N, C-alpha and C positions, 0 to 999 in steps of 0.2 A: 256190674249188674247187666243182665242180658237185655238186648233190644227186644222190642215187641215182635220183630220179624214179620212173617206173613200171617198176621193175625186173622184176617178174614178168610184166607186160604183154608185155615184149620176148621172153619165152620161149614165147608162144602163137602158134598159126597165125592166118592172116588172119580166118577165121570166128570163132575164139575171141576174137580182139582186138575184133571188132565187138561181140560179146556183152559183153566187158569194158567197152568204152566206153559201151554202152547202160545197163548196170547202174550204172556209176559215176555217170553223169549223172542217172539216175533217183533214186539215193540222195542225191546232193548237192542235188537239187531237191525232195526229200521227196515224190516222186510216190507216189500210192496204188498205181499199177500202170503197167507199161510193156512195150512189145514188145521181145523179145530173140530173136536167131536161135535156131532150134530145135537144141539140142544135148542130149546125154544128161544125166540128172540129176546124175551124178558130175562131168561137165565143168562144168555150171552151178554146182555146190557148190564145186568147186575154184576157179573164177573168182571167185565171191562172196568166198571166203576170201582169195584173192590181192589183190583190190582193198583189202581192209581191212588187209592187211599193207603194201601200197604206200602207202595213205592212212589212217593212224591217226586222222585227223580225222573219219572216218566211224565213229563209236563207238556209234551209236544204232540199228543194225540188225544182228542177228546170224543171222537166219534168213529163209526165204522159202518161199512156195508158188507154184505156177504152174498155168495152164490151157492146154490144147492144143486147138486147133480142127481138125477134119478138113480135109485139103487145104491146110493153112497151113504156110508155111515159118518161122513164128515162134511163140513161146509168149508168153503174157501172164504176166509175173512180178509177183508180189504180195509186196512186202517186209513183214516184221513189224518194227514200230518198238518200241523199248523205252519210249518216252515219247510224250506227245502232241506234235503239231508245234510248238505254241507253247513247250512245255518244251524241245524239242530246240533251238529257236532260242536260248533263254535259256542252255542248257548250252553250246551251240556258242560263243556270245559269251564266256561265262565261261572256257571252255577256251582260246580264242584269246588272251584277256587273260593268263591264267595262264602260258601258254607264252612269250609275249613278255616278261613280267616276269621269269620265271626266266632266259630266255636273255640278257636284258640284263645280269644279274649276271656272265655269263661272256664277254660280247661282246669284251672287250679281251685275253682270254687267247689263247695260241697253241693249235694243234690239240689237243695232248696235254692242255693245261690244261682245255680245253673238255670233252674226253672224261672226264677225272677229275672235273670239276665235276658232270657228268651222272651218272656212276657213283656218286659219293659221295652225291648227292641221293637216289638210289634206295635206297641202303643205309641212310641215316640217317632218311629221312622216309616210307618206305613200309613198312607192316607186311604181312608175308606173310599172305594170307587163305586159310584152309583151308575156308571155308564155301561156296565155289563160287557166290558171288553173280554175277549176270550182269555187273554193271558192273566186277567185278574183272578181267575179261578185256579191259578197254578202258582208254583213257587217262583216262577220267573216274574210274575207280577209283584209279589210281596218283596222278594229279595233282589230283583233286578231293576224293577221300575218304581218301587216304592208305592205302588197302588195295588189294592186287592179287595176282594169281597171275602166273606167268611171262609169259603172253601180254600182260597189261596192262603189266607192267614193260618188256618188249621194245618194245611200241608207244610207250610214253612216252619211252624212250631214243631211238627213231627220230624222233619228232616234234620233240624238242629238238635232235637232230643236224640235222634238216632246217632248223630255224629258225636254227641257228648255221652253216649251210652246210657241214656235214661229211657226207661220203658215208657212208650207213648203210642197211642192210636188216635185215629180220627173217629169221632162219633157223628152220626148223621140222623137228623130227625125229619119227619115228613112235614109237608105243608098242611095247613088247616084253614082253608078259605072261610069256613064259618066263623072263625075267630079273627079273620082279617090277616092271617098269616099266609101269604101267597107263594112262598118259596120254601124249599128245604133249607135246613140250617146245619152248618158243620162247626164242631168245636173239638176239643181233645179230652181224652182221659189219660192221666199220667200216674205213674207209680213213684211215690216218694216215701222213703223209710218203710218200704214193704206194704204201704197202704195205697189204695186207688182213690183218686180224686178227679173231679171235673175242673177243667181249666178252659175258660172262654175268653181268649185274648181279643176277639172281635167285639164282644159286648163292652169290655173295658176300654177298648180303643174308641168306641163311639161315645162313651161317657166322659172320657178324659178331656179336660179343657183348661185353659189358662195355666198351662205348664204343670198342672197337677195330675199325676198318674193315678188312675183308679184301680183298685184291687177287689172290686165287688165280686168277681168271678174267679178268684184264685183259691183252689183247693176246697171246692164245695162237695157236699155229700149229695146223694140222689135226691133226698128230701128237699134240699135247698135248690138245686139246679132246676128241678122239674116244676118249681113254682112259676117259671116263665119260659120254659123250654118244652117243646112237644116231645112225646115218647119217641125213642129211637127206632129206626127201621130194622137194623141188624143188632144182634146181641152184643152187649158190652159188659165188662166186669161190674160187679156190684160195688158201689162207692158208699160205704156205710159210716165212715168216720167223719164226724163234724167238729172234731176238737182242734183241727189244724187249719181251719179257715183263716185266711190272711189277717183279717181285722181282729179276730180273737187272739191269735198268736202275738199280735203287736199291741194288745191291751187297749185297743180302741173299739171294743165291743162292750157296751155298758148296759147295765140292768136296772139302774135306779135313777129317778129324777134328780136326786141330790148330786149324783156323779155328773149327770149332764149339766146341771146348773154350775157346778164348780169349774168344769172344763169350759163351759160357755163364757164364764166370767174371765178366765185366763185368756181365751181367744180374743175377746173384745178388748181387753187391756193391752194385749200385744199386737193387735191389728192383724191377727192371723185368720185364715179360713179354717172353719171347724168341720172335720169330716169324721163320722163315726157310724158304727153299726149298732142298732137298737136290739137288745136281746132280753128285754124285760117283759116278755110275753109278746103276743101278736101286735103288730103295729096297726092298731085300729084308728078310726077317725078321732075317737076320744083321746087316745094316747098322743096322737099327732097334735091335737089341739092343746094338750098340756105342754108338749115340747115347744110349740109355737109361742105359748105364753112366757115360757122361760127365756126363749131367744129375744122376744120383744122387751121383756123386763130388763134383762142385762144390757141390751143394746141401748135402751133409753138412758141408762146411767151415764153413758159417754156420748149422748146426743147422736146416736147412730140408729140405723134401721137394719133389719135382718132380711136377707134374700135367701130363701130356703129352696133347695132342690131335693126331691125325694125319689129314690129308686124303691118304689113301694114293694115289689115282690121280694127284694133282698133286704128290706128295712135298713137301707143305708141313706144317711142324710148328709148333705153338704150345705154349710151355712156360711155366707160371707156377710160382713158388717160394713156398711158404708155410711158416710156422714149424711146427716139430714134426718128429719123426723117424718113420720107418715106411717101408713099401713104397711105391715110386713108382706113381702111378696112370696107366694108359694108356687112352685113349678113342679109338676110331676115329670120326672125324667123317663125317657123311653130308651133303654139300651137297644142298640142295633137299629136305631131309627133309619128308615129308608133302605133296610137290608134287601139286596137283590138275591141273596142266597145262592144256592147251587143249582136251582132247578132250571 
């Protein structure tokens, strides 16, 4: 299956595409400066960003300045590099080797297997970085240093998908200060079995704890993802299929209280953590109250109490049962807590 290629390049007009090509070539060749068609500062900034979304291997330049000369139809773009040129070449070689070695581990898996391999790697091996280091926004953070923010994780997912020949792009949403969202957020859109889905490894990374990998954001439709993601800045494919959401495929997406009660009983008996997606209508306060009653009732049978965590927008509940009686504990989970984003 073909790679996504220069996805954002295809959204530009001819003049913008010329600028895209000139900037990309200049950055790949580590030029100190290069001529670019004269466009507005915003257009050039957007194109600079789009190139790094299409080509995560360009991880060593995140900003630029430019000079404009009178009566000229071009500007001289001067990229700022994060490292010396010799260091960039070293890092580039190390990243290429790292990507190939990782991809080799998943080479014989099917599409879904490859997707989950990449997702699980990001959850298990990348620490969410709240310190806003420059490299945390790039693949060198996620794949080289094991620390990243959403942008670095999304870029690492894309470069591994590219290596494994899975169609994948990076989606970008705007900040929304009115809702307390201070930064842009990046995640991926991936094509599996000919269908497009949202995949947010960062949100799952921040939810996963106690050695339990979460899949709340694997193969979501537009309707599901935009319950807790802002609208995208640049156009992405429509993701209309909601039949291959991870929990639904794994049959841990339940629609009746009876099923929840049976599964809760088993989890208490076996001393297991209960993780499931509620699909029996909207997760209202009333529904949650009924679920809490089930957890409490089944826990009391074994002299235990339930500790419940809820990812409300995605209707995913995690319940652990511990010895002792008392009031059940309820915590609202916030995926991406402390996200420094890409802004």
